[in-house]
Every structure is written in structure tokens, then in C-alpha cells.
PLY file of the C-alpha trace (Angstrom):
ply
format ascii 1.0
element vertex 449
property float x
property float y
property float z
element edge 448
property int vertex1
property int vertex2
end_header
249.23 196.08 159.86
250.15 199.42 161.39
250.26 199.13 165.19
251.52 201.34 167.99
251.33 201.33 171.79
249.47 204.46 172.71
247.44 206.01 175.46
243.74 205.67 174.74
240.91 207.54 176.35
237.20 208.22 175.78
235.72 211.51 174.76
235.50 212.56 178.36
239.34 212.29 178.62
239.28 210.56 181.99
241.13 207.33 182.97
243.45 206.86 179.97
245.05 203.43 179.54
247.85 202.11 177.31
247.07 199.62 174.57
248.43 198.36 171.32
246.40 200.12 168.63
246.01 197.95 165.60
244.62 199.40 162.31
243.17 196.74 159.98
242.39 197.85 156.45
240.64 194.66 155.24
238.34 192.02 156.69
241.27 189.57 156.52
243.44 191.88 158.58
240.70 192.28 161.08
240.51 188.48 161.48
244.31 188.27 161.83
244.17 190.98 164.55
241.54 189.06 166.50
243.40 185.74 166.21
246.64 187.53 167.31
245.23 188.95 170.54
247.29 188.32 173.60
246.14 187.42 177.07
244.55 190.86 177.63
242.25 190.47 174.53
240.99 193.21 172.24
238.14 195.59 171.58
236.93 197.42 168.45
237.04 201.19 168.40
235.52 203.70 165.97
235.93 207.48 166.20
236.39 207.57 169.96
233.12 209.29 170.88
232.14 206.90 173.71
232.57 209.16 176.75
233.99 206.60 179.13
236.18 203.45 178.86
234.15 201.31 176.55
236.70 201.40 173.70
239.81 201.14 175.87
241.76 197.96 176.79
244.63 198.47 179.16
247.57 196.22 178.28
245.77 194.61 175.34
244.81 195.38 171.83
242.41 198.04 170.46
241.25 197.61 166.85
240.88 200.91 165.08
238.09 200.12 162.58
237.97 203.43 160.77
240.09 202.01 157.97
237.16 199.84 156.97
235.12 202.63 155.49
233.59 201.58 152.19
230.04 202.07 151.17
229.26 198.92 149.18
225.70 199.44 147.91
222.85 201.96 148.05
219.29 201.01 147.17
218.04 204.50 146.27
214.52 203.15 145.56
214.08 201.00 148.61
216.06 203.19 151.03
218.82 200.88 152.36
222.61 201.09 152.47
225.17 198.37 152.88
228.49 199.67 154.30
231.54 198.83 156.33
231.33 199.29 160.07
233.97 202.04 160.01
231.88 204.35 157.86
230.85 207.43 159.85
227.33 208.84 160.03
228.91 212.07 158.62
230.01 210.23 155.47
226.58 208.61 155.12
224.94 212.01 155.25
227.31 213.36 152.57
226.48 210.53 150.22
222.81 209.86 151.03
221.22 213.28 151.49
221.65 214.25 147.83
219.73 211.09 147.00
216.85 212.06 149.33
217.73 209.81 152.28
218.88 210.47 155.87
220.21 208.26 158.60
217.38 206.82 160.69
218.86 207.81 164.04
221.65 210.18 164.91
223.02 211.19 168.33
224.42 214.60 169.19
227.45 214.00 166.95
227.64 212.73 163.40
231.25 211.54 163.99
230.15 208.06 165.06
230.78 204.92 163.04
228.05 202.51 161.98
229.73 199.80 164.09
229.77 202.09 167.06
226.17 203.07 166.50
225.19 199.39 166.74
227.49 198.49 169.56
226.15 201.36 171.71
222.68 201.15 170.22
222.67 204.92 169.91
219.48 206.99 170.28
218.60 210.50 169.13
216.01 213.19 169.37
213.47 210.88 167.61
213.48 207.85 169.99
209.85 208.49 170.94
208.98 207.90 167.23
211.77 205.79 165.72
213.51 203.94 168.56
217.26 203.42 168.63
219.65 202.69 165.80
219.47 198.87 165.97
215.75 198.99 165.15
216.71 200.08 161.61
219.50 197.51 161.09
218.43 194.74 158.75
221.53 192.65 159.20
225.24 192.86 160.05
228.31 190.68 159.67
230.06 189.88 162.96
233.57 188.51 163.33
233.44 186.34 166.45
236.19 185.04 168.71
236.39 181.67 166.91
237.36 183.47 163.65
233.99 182.98 161.98
232.11 185.76 160.20
228.47 185.35 161.01
225.50 187.10 159.34
223.31 188.31 162.17
219.65 189.39 161.76
217.09 190.90 164.08
215.18 188.58 166.38
218.13 186.36 167.17
220.00 186.18 170.51
223.26 187.28 168.89
221.62 190.36 167.42
220.03 191.29 170.74
223.34 190.76 172.59
225.36 192.77 170.10
222.97 195.75 169.86
224.05 197.74 172.88
226.67 195.06 173.79
229.57 197.52 173.68
231.60 195.42 171.24
231.89 192.47 173.61
230.34 189.86 171.27
232.74 190.46 168.35
233.84 192.89 165.69
231.14 194.22 163.38
232.42 194.27 159.83
229.47 195.45 157.68
225.83 196.42 158.23
222.75 196.95 156.14
220.68 199.85 157.43
217.18 201.08 156.51
217.07 204.86 155.85
214.72 207.79 156.41
213.31 209.48 153.27
213.60 213.29 153.16
212.79 216.00 150.54
215.27 218.57 151.74
218.31 218.98 153.93
216.57 221.63 156.05
214.68 221.31 159.35
211.52 223.15 160.29
212.03 223.97 163.99
209.77 225.16 166.80
211.39 226.63 169.92
209.76 227.55 173.21
210.80 228.32 176.77
209.57 226.29 179.80
209.54 228.11 183.13
210.39 225.08 185.30
210.70 221.31 185.25
206.99 220.55 185.65
206.16 223.03 182.86
208.73 221.30 180.64
207.50 217.80 181.37
203.89 218.81 180.70
204.82 220.33 177.30
206.73 217.21 176.35
204.03 214.76 177.48
201.17 216.73 175.86
202.63 217.64 172.45
205.69 215.46 171.65
203.58 213.22 169.42
203.32 216.11 166.94
207.09 216.11 166.29
209.58 213.62 164.86
212.44 215.24 166.78
212.36 216.69 170.27
214.93 217.74 172.88
215.08 220.20 175.77
218.20 222.05 177.04
217.76 222.33 180.76
219.34 224.80 183.18
220.61 222.69 186.08
221.97 225.67 187.98
218.57 227.46 188.24
217.06 227.16 191.69
213.85 227.94 193.50
210.76 228.44 191.34
213.00 228.31 188.23
214.44 224.88 188.96
214.54 222.88 185.76
213.73 225.79 183.44
214.46 224.90 179.87
214.50 225.66 176.19
212.47 223.13 174.21
213.42 222.55 170.61
211.39 220.30 168.32
211.00 219.84 164.58
210.85 217.68 161.46
212.41 217.57 158.06
211.21 220.56 156.08
209.14 219.97 152.94
210.24 221.53 149.68
207.49 224.11 149.70
208.70 225.52 153.05
212.08 226.54 151.59
212.70 230.04 150.14
213.04 230.17 146.42
216.88 230.45 146.55
217.21 227.24 148.56
214.94 225.20 146.30
217.64 225.11 143.59
219.68 222.69 145.75
217.25 221.46 148.39
219.28 218.40 149.35
222.77 219.93 149.57
224.68 219.02 152.73
226.72 221.93 154.02
228.74 222.06 157.21
230.77 224.82 158.82
233.62 224.64 161.32
234.86 227.08 163.91
238.45 227.11 165.16
239.36 224.11 167.25
239.38 224.40 171.00
242.96 224.99 172.19
245.01 222.03 173.41
245.55 223.68 176.71
242.59 225.16 178.67
243.10 226.55 182.20
241.58 224.41 184.96
238.43 226.01 186.46
237.31 227.72 183.25
233.92 226.05 183.62
233.12 227.21 187.10
229.73 227.71 188.73
230.03 231.40 187.95
230.92 231.15 184.27
228.43 228.31 183.57
225.75 230.13 185.50
226.30 233.25 183.34
226.23 231.11 180.18
223.02 229.34 181.23
221.34 232.69 182.02
222.28 234.17 178.71
221.25 231.00 176.78
217.85 230.89 178.44
217.19 234.63 177.93
218.17 234.76 174.29
215.88 231.89 173.41
212.46 232.97 172.05
209.45 232.53 174.27
207.78 230.84 171.32
208.86 230.57 167.70
207.56 228.22 165.01
208.75 227.14 161.60
212.31 228.40 161.73
214.45 226.83 159.00
217.75 225.30 160.19
220.37 223.33 158.38
220.72 219.69 159.51
224.14 220.23 161.21
222.84 223.19 163.20
219.76 221.26 164.44
221.37 217.87 165.19
225.10 218.52 165.71
225.91 222.09 166.82
229.00 221.01 168.75
230.52 219.25 165.77
231.29 222.72 164.47
233.89 223.13 167.20
236.65 220.53 166.71
237.94 219.02 169.97
235.33 220.82 172.03
235.94 218.30 174.83
239.17 220.13 175.61
237.30 223.05 177.20
237.00 221.04 180.36
240.75 221.14 180.90
243.21 218.34 181.46
241.00 216.68 184.05
238.31 215.98 181.52
234.62 215.57 182.25
232.04 212.96 183.13
228.88 212.64 181.13
226.08 211.20 183.26
222.94 209.94 181.52
220.13 207.98 183.10
216.59 207.02 182.27
213.60 206.44 184.64
210.25 205.07 183.48
206.91 206.77 183.22
205.35 206.96 186.64
208.74 207.73 188.18
208.62 211.43 187.57
209.19 212.21 191.22
212.58 210.51 191.01
213.47 212.78 188.11
212.32 215.87 190.02
214.31 214.82 193.05
217.52 214.27 191.06
217.18 217.59 189.20
216.70 219.36 192.57
219.74 217.64 194.04
221.89 218.57 191.00
220.62 222.21 191.22
221.21 222.45 194.99
224.71 221.06 194.66
225.45 223.71 191.97
226.95 221.27 189.48
228.38 223.47 186.71
226.82 221.83 183.64
226.03 223.80 180.54
225.38 220.78 178.37
222.27 219.16 179.92
219.36 217.76 177.90
216.07 216.08 178.75
214.19 213.86 176.33
211.33 211.34 176.32
211.98 207.74 175.24
209.47 205.57 173.44
209.18 201.84 173.37
212.13 199.80 174.59
214.56 198.35 172.03
215.39 194.65 171.78
219.05 194.74 172.80
219.75 193.09 176.12
222.00 195.94 177.14
220.26 198.65 175.14
219.79 201.74 177.24
216.40 203.21 176.32
213.15 202.27 178.09
209.90 204.19 177.96
210.28 207.23 180.14
212.47 210.27 180.80
216.21 210.53 180.14
218.54 213.25 181.44
222.11 213.68 180.23
224.58 216.18 181.61
228.29 216.96 181.42
230.15 217.71 184.63
233.88 218.59 185.11
235.56 215.49 186.47
237.57 217.70 188.97
234.41 218.77 190.82
235.08 217.82 194.52
233.00 214.88 195.77
231.62 214.15 192.29
232.12 210.39 192.47
230.27 209.94 195.76
227.45 212.24 194.60
226.95 210.27 191.39
227.03 207.02 193.32
224.04 208.29 195.32
222.22 209.22 192.15
222.95 205.75 190.70
221.23 204.21 193.72
218.18 206.42 193.23
218.02 205.50 189.56
218.38 201.76 190.25
215.77 201.89 193.04
213.32 203.49 190.56
213.91 200.72 188.00
216.00 203.00 185.82
219.49 202.64 184.33
222.57 204.56 183.20
223.93 204.58 179.68
227.00 202.33 179.34
228.30 204.18 176.28
228.72 207.27 178.45
229.62 205.62 181.74
233.03 205.77 183.32
232.40 205.08 187.01
229.30 202.96 187.69
229.66 200.35 190.44
229.20 196.75 189.17
226.82 195.69 191.88
224.12 198.06 190.54
224.30 196.70 186.97
221.98 193.70 187.34
219.22 195.91 188.81
219.50 198.30 185.88
219.79 195.63 183.08
217.47 192.67 183.78
218.88 190.70 180.77
222.44 190.90 182.12
222.65 187.18 182.97
221.49 186.29 179.44
224.23 188.56 178.00
226.90 186.99 180.22
225.80 183.48 179.35
225.87 184.06 175.59
229.19 185.82 175.81
230.68 182.94 177.84
229.44 180.45 175.21
230.56 182.50 172.20
233.86 183.70 173.62
235.02 181.35 176.40
238.60 182.68 176.30
237.52 186.30 176.74
239.05 187.45 173.49
236.88 190.57 173.41
237.35 192.61 176.49
237.65 196.29 177.50
238.31 198.48 180.46
234.57 198.84 180.80
233.92 195.10 180.78
236.54 194.45 183.42
235.26 197.28 185.64
231.60 196.13 185.40
232.32 192.39 185.30
230.49 192.05 181.95
0 1
1 2
2 3
3 4
4 5
5 6
6 7
7 8
8 9
9 10
10 11
11 12
12 13
13 14
14 15
15 16
16 17
17 18
18 19
19 20
20 21
21 22
22 23
23 24
24 25
25 26
26 27
27 28
28 29
29 30
30 31
31 32
32 33
33 34
34 35
35 36
36 37
37 38
38 39
39 40
40 41
41 42
42 43
43 44
44 45
45 46
46 47
47 48
48 49
49 50
50 51
51 52
52 53
53 54
54 55
55 56
56 57
57 58
58 59
59 60
60 61
61 62
62 63
63 64
64 65
65 66
66 67
67 68
68 69
69 70
70 71
71 72
72 73
73 74
74 75
75 76
76 77
77 78
78 79
79 80
80 81
81 82
82 83
83 84
84 85
85 86
86 87
87 88
88 89
89 90
90 91
91 92
92 93
93 94
94 95
95 96
96 97
97 98
98 99
99 100
100 101
101 102
102 103
103 104
104 105
105 106
106 107
107 108
108 109
109 110
110 111
111 112
112 113
113 114
114 115
115 116
116 117
117 118
118 119
119 120
120 121
121 122
122 123
123 124
124 125
125 126
126 127
127 128
128 129
129 130
130 131
131 132
132 133
133 134
134 135
135 136
136 137
137 138
138 139
139 140
140 141
141 142
142 143
143 144
144 145
145 146
146 147
147 148
148 149
149 150
150 151
151 152
152 153
153 154
154 155
155 156
156 157
157 158
158 159
159 160
160 161
161 162
162 163
163 164
164 165
165 166
166 167
167 168
168 169
169 170
170 171
171 172
172 173
173 174
174 175
175 176
176 177
177 178
178 179
179 180
180 181
181 182
182 183
183 184
184 185
185 186
186 187
187 188
188 189
189 190
190 191
191 192
192 193
193 194
194 195
195 196
196 197
197 198
198 199
199 200
200 201
201 202
202 203
203 204
204 205
205 206
206 207
207 208
208 209
209 210
210 211
211 212
212 213
213 214
214 215
215 216
216 217
217 218
218 219
219 220
220 221
221 222
222 223
223 224
224 225
225 226
226 227
227 228
228 229
229 230
230 231
231 232
232 233
233 234
234 235
235 236
236 237
237 238
238 239
239 240
240 241
241 242
242 243
243 244
244 245
245 246
246 247
247 248
248 249
249 250
250 251
251 252
252 253
253 254
254 255
255 256
256 257
257 258
258 259
259 260
260 261
261 262
262 263
263 264
264 265
265 266
266 267
267 268
268 269
269 270
270 271
271 272
272 273
273 274
274 275
275 276
276 277
277 278
278 279
279 280
280 281
281 282
282 283
283 284
284 285
285 286
286 287
287 288
288 289
289 290
290 291
291 292
292 293
293 294
294 295
295 296
296 297
297 298
298 299
299 300
300 301
301 302
302 303
303 304
304 305
305 306
306 307
307 308
308 309
309 310
310 311
311 312
312 313
313 314
314 315
315 316
316 317
317 318
318 319
319 320
320 321
321 322
322 323
323 324
324 325
325 326
326 327
327 328
328 329
329 330
330 331
331 332
332 333
333 334
334 335
335 336
336 337
337 338
338 339
339 340
340 341
341 342
342 343
343 344
344 345
345 346
346 347
347 348
348 349
349 350
350 351
351 352
352 353
353 354
354 355
355 356
356 357
357 358
358 359
359 360
360 361
361 362
362 363
363 364
364 365
365 366
366 367
367 368
368 369
369 370
370 371
371 372
372 373
373 374
374 375
375 376
376 377
377 378
378 379
379 380
380 381
381 382
382 383
383 384
384 385
385 386
386 387
387 388
388 389
389 390
390 391
391 392
392 393
393 394
394 395
395 396
396 397
397 398
398 399
399 400
400 401
401 402
402 403
403 404
404 405
405 406
406 407
407 408
408 409
409 410
410 411
411 412
412 413
413 414
414 415
415 416
416 417
417 418
418 419
419 420
420 421
421 422
422 423
423 424
424 425
425 426
426 427
427 428
428 429
429 430
430 431
431 432
432 433
433 434
434 435
435 436
436 437
437 438
438 439
439 440
440 441
441 442
442 443
443 444
444 445
445 446
446 447
447 448
């Protein structure tokens, strides 16, 4: 198998660590890679879109699973697909959309593997309707530390430990996923402005049930009466009759476009409070006060940043931290207080989104719980950022909330149990299944998982 010692980092480009990168091309090679792990163990990695250190393993092995990328079977009548864990959501869209099917859940990028989608139990704009990705997984095959390949189904402890378990129960080899039927590859989109955070939350709470997909971009530099002002974007898959005549000839075509890649070198300080504040002002002002029924292509609605390759470089060599937390319904004052603190501190974040989560998912370490989730990107070089986020972590934990492990790069381990009540169950199953600690990562060492 091809293997090199390389520096590995998450999408946020912070805290790189050196590991032996192994590239299995068959299930047998994946089993050999697991059996050949040294004392520092190994961890599976997909397309590297976890923001922090979940797919890194300093001094050990990292299994690049993108070579396992076959689609084995599609049930075009029943709406299921059986594929390798290394297949990306982008590839599934290319193949499935012309057949009238869409992935059940997609995050803000389609460059995520199916294995990564299960391991992080990803969520999207439709969590309030559809839940997270694992809710649509009918079964998966898991290569465990003892060399066995186990078929895992929902409702079992191993399924619930693996969904959101960040790759620490084993290597996912294949998965069978239930799909979402669609009639076109277009979205019908409603857009509106919210004047402040309370206005935004009221709009979401009162009318989110009318939409399958819902997300709000929020201006975290706005202050005073405008604190938390936002652009709310919601929609659903467009029916055939909503398309103009020219688009009805190929209603299920999947077209993407790409802008030039971000340069490999970006000057430090490009995303300052001044530049981000100007961007936020322009973005808010250019949004319509209210617009309904706009037709957008699927990539434009779900994955606008995918059109800019290597967009994470714009934060400079220091990289960035993505911070995402959720607090439950009834804890709105905690959300208001955190938004005010971020605004008062003038954190230069131009990528900040607020969503509502629906019912909790079964994974023991799955992130979503019913309530409000805020995600924001912050340059890692911002002075005092670590201490500031530590304070926010404590507020979130005190409110019964949690941070998202797939995006985390700096959470203190002593807060984890308060955020994830099934943590002891996860640790116990992992100790039983993998007593030698074959599957390990920088994240698992940092958080004592």
C-alpha cells in the first residue's frame, strides 16, 4: 500500500501533526493497515473537512479511505444506495440526481465522504425536519480492532457509538443509505432580512415548519439595536412546474461551477475587524428585505463555498477556528448573551450561521439536540481567543448545551461529560471493543475519549 509520513491538519489548518498516511484500495488492505498499526494506533480519514484534529494522529497511522470509492448498488425504485465509505456526497449527487434522488442530509460542503458523514453524524439545513445523517443509514460494515468486519444496524449499541463517534470504534467500509426523492435539481428559495436576534429567532420559531431547509447568516459584528441582525434563507426542492420551460428539458441535471482557487499565500490580517465589518454590511444590505420563490441550483443553495477551492487559505497561515455550539429550547437567554459577547468583543467572523435543531439523534456522541445552534469561523490568531472560547464553553455547558466535536480543536476535556451524558457508555464500549486502543486520534487523546 502507498504510505508516506506527512504533516496532517484539519480544514481549519491549526495544530498540524506528522503521521504515516496509508492509502488502502481494498477492504483487505484496510484490514492489513489496521492489523499493522504501531503503538500510536490509527484513525480513518476522508476528505479532510473536519475542522479540528479528529482525523489526525501524531506519530501513528492515518488511513486515507478515499480510495474505497465504489458505488455498489442503487435501488432506483426504493430509494437506497449501497456504497463504499470513501464515496463523497458530491459523487452521490452526480450519480443519483439524474435518477430523481438526493442525499438525505448534506452539510455546508459536498466534499465529505459517507464514512465521515456517519463518523461525525453530520447535520444540515434540514435537521428540524430530517435529523442528522445517521438517521437515514440502514446499515454499515465496520472493521473493528480485532480484525472482524461487523454488519451494524440502527438500534444497537455499536451503531449508536459509531454515529458521531469520530472514527474511534473502527473503520467504516460500506454503508446503505436511504435517499430523498426529488423531481428537479433546483431549489425554490425564500429570503428575508431580520433586524436583530430576537426578530430572527421569532421568524425561525414561528415559520420554520413550512420549510424543509432553513438557515440564517448572522452578522456578529453588528452592535446595539442591530445585534444579531441576519439574512434568513429557506427553501425546498422545486417542483417541475416551477421551472421555466428551458430548464424543464433537463430538470435533474447537476451542474457545478468553480472560481479560481484561493492563493496558497494570503497576508496575515486580511480578515480584520474592518474588512469583515465592511463585508458584513454589504452582505446584509444587498439581501432583499423579502423575496419568495427564487430558483437556485443545488450547489448555490447548499454549498456556495465549494465553488472556491481551498477557501480555507483566506485566513492565512495561522488558520482559523470554527466554533459551533447548541443550547436547548428554553435557553434562549444563553444564546442572546453569547451573541452579545461575541459582538462586543468584535470577533471578525463573516461565516456565521444560526439554525434550529429538531429531535435528538441516537448517537451517544451525536451533536444535535432540540434547540438553537450557532456556528462561526474566527481567525486563530485573534489575541485572547482561547481564553474567550473557554468562557463560552462554560456558559454552554452550564446551560446543558454542547460543542460539535467534528469542528472542535481546543475544548477542555473536563467539560465533555457535562456536554455529552452518554460519554461513559461510549468509553465503556470502546474499552471492550478496542482494549489496546488501536483506533486513536489527536482529538481522542486531547479529550480523553
